[in-house]
C-alpha positions in Angstrom: 7.9 19.1 -20.4 10.4 18.4 -17.5 10.1 14.7 -16.5 11.1 12.8 -13.4 14.4 12.0 -15.2 15.4 15.6 -14.8 14.1 16.3 -11.2 16.2 18.6 -9.0 15.6 19.6 -5.4 14.7 23.3 -5.1 17.7 25.4 -4.2 20.1 22.4 -4.3 22.8 21.3 -6.7 22.2 18.4 -9.1 20.8 15.7 -6.8 21.6 12.7 -8.8 25.1 12.8 -7.1 23.7 12.1 -3.7 24.4 8.8 -1.9 22.1 6.3 -0.2 21.3 8.3 2.9 18.0 9.9 1.7 16.9 6.6 0.2 17.4 4.6 3.4 15.8 7.3 5.6 12.6 7.7 3.5 12.2 4.0 2.9 12.3 3.4 6.6 9.1 5.5 6.7 7.6 3.5 3.9 8.4 0.2 5.6 6.8 1.3 8.8 3.5 2.5 7.2 3.0 -0.6 5.0 4.1 -3.0 7.7 1.5 -1.6 10.1 -1.2 -2.3 7.5 -0.4 -6.0 7.6 1.3 -6.8 10.9 -1.8 -6.1 13.0 -3.7 -9.1 11.7 -1.7 -11.6 13.7 -2.3 -9.6 16.9 -6.1 -9.3 16.7 -6.9 -12.4 18.9 -4.5 -11.0 21.6 -6.0 -7.5 21.4 -9.5 -8.9 21.6 -8.6 -10.9 24.8 -6.6 -8.2 26.5 -8.8 -5.2 25.8 -12.1 -7.1 25.9 -12.9 -5.7 22.5 -16.0 -6.6 20.6 -16.0 -7.7 16.9 -16.9 -4.2 15.7 -13.9 -2.7 17.5 -11.5 -5.3 16.2 -12.7 -4.7 12.6 -12.1 -0.9 13.1 -8.5 -1.6 14.4 -7.8 -2.8 10.8 -10.3 -0.7 8.8 -9.8 2.6 10.5 -6.1 2.6 9.6 -6.7 1.6 6.0 -9.5 4.1 5.6 -7.6 7.3 6.6 -4.4 6.0 5.0 -6.1 5.7 1.6 -8.4 8.8 1.8 -5.6 11.2 2.8 -3.0 10.3 0.1 -3.9 12.8 -2.6 -4.2 15.6 -0.1 -0.9 14.6 1.6 0.9 14.6 -1.8 -0.4 18.0 -2.6 0.6 19.4 0.8 4.1 18.2 0.1 4.1 19.9 -3.3 3.0 23.2 -1.7 4.9 23.3 1.7 7.9 21.1 1.2 8.2 17.3 0.8 10.8 16.8 3.5 8.8 19.0 5.9 5.6 17.0 5.3 7.6 13.7 5.5 9.0 14.7 8.9 5.7 15.9 10.2 4.0 12.7 9.1 6.8 10.6 10.6 6.6 12.4 13.9 2.8 12.0 14.1 3.1 8.3 13.0 5.6 7.7 15.8 3.4 9.4 18.4 0.3 7.6 17.3 2.2 4.3 17.3 3.1 4.9 20.9 -0.5 5.7 21.6 -1.6 2.4 20.0 1.0 0.5 22.0 -0.1 2.1 25.3 -3.9 2.0 24.6 -5.9 1.3 27.8 -9.0 0.2 26.1 -10.4 -0.7 22.6 -11.9 2.8 21.9 -8.6 4.4 22.5 -6.8 1.9 20.2 -9.4 2.5 17.4 -9.0 6.3 17.6 -5.2 5.9 17.7 -5.2 3.7 14.6 -7.4 6.1 12.7 -4.9 8.9 13.5 -2.0 6.7 12.7 -3.4 6.0 9.2 -3.8 9.8 8.6 -0.2 10.3 9.6 0.9 7.6 7.2 -1.1 9.3 4.4 0.8 12.5 5.2 4.2 10.8 5.0 3.9 8.2 2.3 3.3 10.3 -0.9 6.4 12.3 -0.1 8.6 9.3 -0.4 8.2 8.8 -4.2 8.4 12.6 -4.7 11.6 12.9 -2.7 13.2 10.0 -4.5 12.2 11.6 -7.8 13.9 14.9 -6.9 17.0 13.5 -5.1 18.0 10.9 -7.7 18.2 11.2 -11.5 18.6 8.8 -14.4 19.5 5.2 -13.5 19.8 6.0 -9.8 16.2 7.2 -9.9 15.0 4.0 -11.5 16.9 2.0 -8.8 15.4 4.1 -6.0 11.9 3.6 -7.3 12.7 -0.2 -7.5 13.8 -0.1 -3.9 10.5 1.6 -3.0 8.6 -1.3 -4.6 10.8 -3.8 -2.8 10.3 -2.2 0.6 6.5 -2.1 0.1 6.5 -5.7 -0.9 8.8 -6.9 1.9 6.6 -5.1 4.5 3.6 -7.0 3.1 5.0 -10.4 2.8 6.9 -10.4 6.1 4.3 -8.6 8.2 2.8 -11.8 9.5 6.1 -13.3 10.4 7.5 -10.2 12.1 4.2 -9.9 14.0 4.3 -13.5 15.2 7.9 -13.1 16.3 7.2 -9.9 18.3 4.2 -11.4 20.0 6.0 -14.6 20.7 9.1 -12.7 22.1 6.8 -10.8 24.5 9.5 -8.2 25.1 9.1 -6.8 28.6 5.7 -8.3 28.8 4.5 -6.2 25.8 2.6 -9.0 24.1 0.7 -7.5 21.1 1.7 -4.0 22.1 5.2 -4.6 20.8 4.1 -4.5 17.2 3.3 -0.8 17.7 5.9 0.2 20.2 8.7 -1.0 17.9 7.9 2.0 15.7 8.9 4.5 18.3 12.7 4.1 18.3 12.7 3.6 14.6 10.7 6.7 14.0 12.8 8.8 16.3 16.0 7.7 14.5 14.3 8.6 11.2 13.4 12.1 12.4 17.0 12.7 13.6 18.4 11.7 10.2 15.8 13.3 7.9 16.8 16.9 8.5 20.5 16.0 7.9 20.4 13.9 4.8 17.1 14.5 3.0 17.0 17.7 0.8 13.9 19.9 0.7 11.9 20.2 -2.5 8.5 21.5 -3.5 6.3 22.2 -6.5 4.7 25.5 -7.6 3.5 27.5 -4.6 -0.2 28.2 -4.5 -3.2 28.0 -2.1 -4.5 24.6 -1.1 -7.8 23.7 -2.8 -9.9 23.2 0.2 -13.1 22.5 -1.7 -11.3 19.8 -3.8 -9.8 18.3 -0.7 -13.2 18.0 0.9 -14.9 16.5 -2.2 -12.0 14.0 -2.8 -11.8 12.9 0.9 -15.5 12.4 1.3 -15.9 10.8 -2.1 -13.0 8.3 -1.5 -14.4 7.6 2.0 -17.8 6.8 0.5 -16.1 4.2 -1.7 -13.6 2.7 0.8 -15.5 2.7 4.0 -18.4 0.4 2.8 -15.8 -1.9 1.1 -13.8 -2.4 4.3 -16.8 -2.6 6.7 -19.7 -3.9 4.5 -18.8 -7.7 4.6 -18.5 -7.8 8.4 -21.8 -6.0 8.9 -23.8 -7.9 6.3 -23.9 -5.1 3.8 -26.5 -2.8 5.5 -28.3 0.0 3.7 -25.8 2.6 4.6 -23.1 0.8 2.7 -25.1 0.8 -0.5 -26.1 4.5 0.1 -22.4 5.3 0.4 -21.5 3.4 -2.8 -24.3 5.1 -4.7 -23.2 8.6 -3.5 -19.5 8.1 -4.2 -19.7 8.5 -8.0 -21.7 11.7 -7.6 -19.1 13.1 -5.2 -16.1 12.0 -7.3 -17.8 13.4 -10.4 -18.3 16.7 -8.7 -14.6 16.6 -7.7 -13.6 16.0 -11.3 -15.8 18.9 -12.6 -14.6 21.2 -9.8 -10.9 20.4 -10.6 -11.4 21.1 -14.3 -13.1 24.5 -13.6 -10.3 25.4 -11.2 -7.7 24.6 -13.9 -9.5 26.6 -16.5 -9.6 29.6 -14.2 -5.9 29.5 -13.8 -5.9 28.3 -10.2 -3.9 25.3 -9.0 -6.1 22.3 -8.5 -5.6 19.6 -5.9 -5.2 17.1 -8.8 -4.2 18.1 -12.3 -6.4 15.9 -14.4 -3.9 16.5 -17.2 -1.8 13.9 -15.5 -4.1 11.2 -16.9 -3.3 12.4 -20.5 0.1 11.0 -19.8 -0.3 7.5 -21.1 2.2 5.8 -18.8 0.6 7.5 -15.8 -3.1 7.0 -16.9 -2.8 3.4 -17.9 -0.3 2.7 -15.2 -2.5 3.8 -12.3 -5.4 1.6 -13.6 -2.9 -1.3 -13.9 -1.7 -0.6 -10.4 -5.3 -0.6 -9.1 -6.0 -3.9 -10.8 -2.9 -5.7 -9.6 -3.1 -4.3 -6.0 -6.5 -6.0 -5.7 -4.5 -9.1 -5.3 -1.7 -9.1 -2.7 -3.7 -7.8 0.3 -6.7 -10.0 -0.4 -4.3 -13.0 -0.9 -2.7 -12.4 2.5 -6.2 -12.0 4.0 -7.5 -15.3 2.6 -4.2 -17.1 3.5 -4.3 -15.9 7.1 -7.9 -17.1 7.5 -7.1 -20.4 5.9 -4.0 -21.0 8.1 -5.2 -19.7 11.4 -8.9 -20.5 11.4 -8.9 -23.4 8.9 -5.6 -25.1 9.8 -5.6 -23.9 13.4 -2.0 -22.8 13.2 -0.5 -20.3 15.7 0.4 -16.8 14.7 4.1 -17.7 14.7 3.6 -20.9 12.7 1.4 -19.2 10.1 3.9 -16.4 9.9 6.6 -19.0 9.2 4.5 -20.4 6.3 4.2 -16.8 5.0 7.9 -16.6 4.9 7.9 -18.7 1.7 6.2 -15.8 0.0 9.0 -13.6 1.3 11.6 -16.0 -0.1 10.1 -15.7 -3.6 9.9 -12.0 -3.3 13.5 -11.7 -2.3 14.5 -13.8 -5.3 12.6 -11.5 -7.5 14.4 -8.5 -6.0 17.7 -10.0 -7.1 16.6 -10.7 -10.6 14.0 -8.2 -11.6 16.2 -5.3 -12.5 18.1 -7.3 -15.1 14.9 -8.8 -16.4 13.3 -5.3 -16.6 16.2 -4.1 -18.7 15.5 -6.9 -21.2 11.7 -7.0 -21.1 10.6 -3.4 -20.5 6.9 -3.1 -19.6 6.4 -6.9 -20.2 8.1 -7.6 -16.9 4.8 -6.5 -15.3 2.8 -8.8 -17.5 5.1 -11.7 -16.8 5.0 -11.1 -13.1 1.2 -11.0 -13.1 1.1 -14.3 -14.9 3.6 -15.9 -12.5 1.4 -14.7 -9.7 -1.6 -16.4 -11.4 0.4 -19.6 -11.8 1.4 -19.6 -8.1 -2.2 -19.0 -7.0 -3.5 -21.9 -9.2 -0.7 -24.2 -7.8 -1.9 -23.4 -4.2 -5.5 -23.9 -5.2 -4.6 -27.5 -6.2 -2.8 -28.0 -2.8 -5.5 -26.4 -0.6 -6.9 -29.8 0.5 -3.5 -31.4 1.0 -2.8 -33.1 4.4 -0.1 -30.6 5.4 0.1 -26.9 5.0 3.7 -27.3 3.9 2.3 -28.5 0.6 1.5 -24.9 -0.1 5.2 -23.8 0.0 6.0 -24.2 -3.7 2.9 -22.2 -4.7 3.6 -19.6 -2.1 7.2 -19.1 -3.3 6.1 -18.8 -6.9 3.4 -16.2 -5.9 5.9 -14.2 -3.9 8.2 -14.2 -6.9 5.4 -12.9 -9.2 4.5 -10.2 -6.7 8.1 -9.0 -6.6 8.3 -8.9 -10.4 5.4 -6.5 -10.5 5.9 -4.3 -7.4 9.6 -3.7 -7.8 9.3 -1.8 -11.2 5.7 -0.6 -10.9 6.3 2.8 -9.4 9.0 3.7 -11.9 6.8 2.6 -14.8 3.8 4.7 -13.7 5.8 7.9 -12.7 8.3 7.8 -15.5 7.1 10.9 -17.3 5.5 12.9 -14.6 6.6 16.6 -14.4 8.7 17.5 -11.4 6.2 20.1 -10.0 3.5 17.4 -10.0 5.6 14.7 -8.3 3.8 14.8 -4.9 0.3 14.9 -6.4 1.1 12.0 -8.8 2.7 9.9 -6.0 -0.4 10.6 -3.9 -2.7 9.5 -6.7 -0.7 6.3 -7.3 -0.7 5.5 -3.6 -4.4 6.2 -3.4 -5.1 3.8 -6.3 -3.0 1.1 -4.6 -4.7 1.5 -1.3 -8.2 1.6 -2.8 -7.3 -1.5 -4.8 -6.3 -3.3 -1.6 -9.5 -2.4 0.1 -11.6 -3.4 -2.9 -9.7 -6.7 -3.2 -10.2 -7.7 0.4 -13.9 -6.8 0.1 -14.3 -8.9 -3.1 -12.3 -11.9 -1.8 -14.1 -11.6 1.5 -17.4 -12.1 -0.2 -16.1 -15.0 -2.2 -14.3 -16.7 0.7 -17.2 -16.5 3.2 -19.8 -17.5 0.7 -17.9 -20.6 -0.3 -17.0 -21.3 3.4 -20.7 -21.2 4.3 -21.4 -23.7 1.5 -18.4 -26.0 1.9 -15.1 -25.9 3.8 -12.0 -23.8 4.4 -9.9 -25.6 1.8 -12.7 -25.1 -0.8 -13.1 -21.4 0.1 -9.4 -20.8 -0.1 -9.1 -22.6 -3.5 -12.0 -20.7 -5.1 -10.5 -17.4 -3.8 -7.2 -18.2 -5.4 -8.9 -18.9 -8.7 -10.5 -15.5 -8.6 -7.2 -13.9 -7.8 -5.6 -15.7 -10.8 -8.3 -14.2 -13.0 -7.5 -10.7 -11.7 -3.8 -11.1 -12.3 -4.4 -12.3 -15.9 -6.4 -9.1 -16.4 -3.4 -7.1 -15.2 -1.2 -8.8 -17.8 -3.7 -7.7 -20.5 -3.8 -4.1 -19.3 0.0 -3.9 -19.4 -0.2 -4.2 -23.2 -1.8 -0.7 -23.3 1.3 0.9 -21.7 3.7 2.8 -23.9 6.5 0.6 -25.2 9.2 2.7 -23.5 7.7 2.1 -20.0 10.2 0.5 -17.7 12.8 0.4 -20.4 
């Protein structure tokens, strides 16, 4: 079987000789999509005041983006395999730029919600292409470094989203206030589009017709899981959320059976279930799901604790968040050398470091000053970096070239679903404890739960093949 180590772009010479141009261009798109998942949190109070938005609309500004982003990943990856990864990346980037402008110019809350839903769909079209493009453009050691850079970019977007959002709102460029967090994407996106056609080579998998039935089953099934998770807590878990969750296994089971039948009939499925027979990919995606329960829910709980519990401004809370970024940046500098020595165990060590940082913060939750959290924040950021930087390379190591887009879409879907599930679980824990006690207590209990989840991740890593990340 041809592995990602031997990827070549269709119709191109050996692509491992290419420079940094393709990497920088596609990672710009990655940074934009993941940043917009996190940066909007600090702007919600300003959006609510400016657009006179109700609680439901504000929730959908966050949840609408996350829903379409997660649900569309597998289909987006498959479309790239069929019709060209650069083409789909550029289409997604163009649509993301347009919808970002629409968000920034929104005249009312409904317009903003619809724009965010479309923005998430554009991100789902663009994001799966990034890993597939990197796998085809670079080979060997360069490919491993490119995948590591992807993990770094995703992590930086997450840990610095709060700070960048606070700075943009505080700067109030040309009176833009909260609108600046969306409008900043426009010049960046236009520059990315101009460069993509010049420096990013085209590649694709085996040509075939798109599996429309599988697309519908996968999309509706994933929506039935993710929508109640992102909306259930805010609405008190009404009956429709439980109905969706009960229906989801039926839909996803039907999707699995339909994909198997399509494969047996010799027709290209949306998702080749044979991917999961690859131990690195199968165990790796479950490991990714388990670990990605943690960072978004950690940022969620920390934002609530700092802004609602400590009454800090968006800018000050964003500054506190920068301690996580410092730890993450330190991990970026050290993780590659550590991975060469530790192999797959770098993921286990990173998960345990994250747990240690979470428990350190739990002990400091009731301290007089929020700055007492800084050591634990830095340790947590270091642990997150140790996991996210090598994670993609570990999971996608042995995936065949023609399945690169689909596999990247599955991995991204697992990661986004993990984030939604994590926020839902920690939201339940946090608000239950807050109702019974106080913000410091709710934050501390949430951190203990997160430490348990990261310890579980460390255990799952032991099931990966020994060559993973080596």
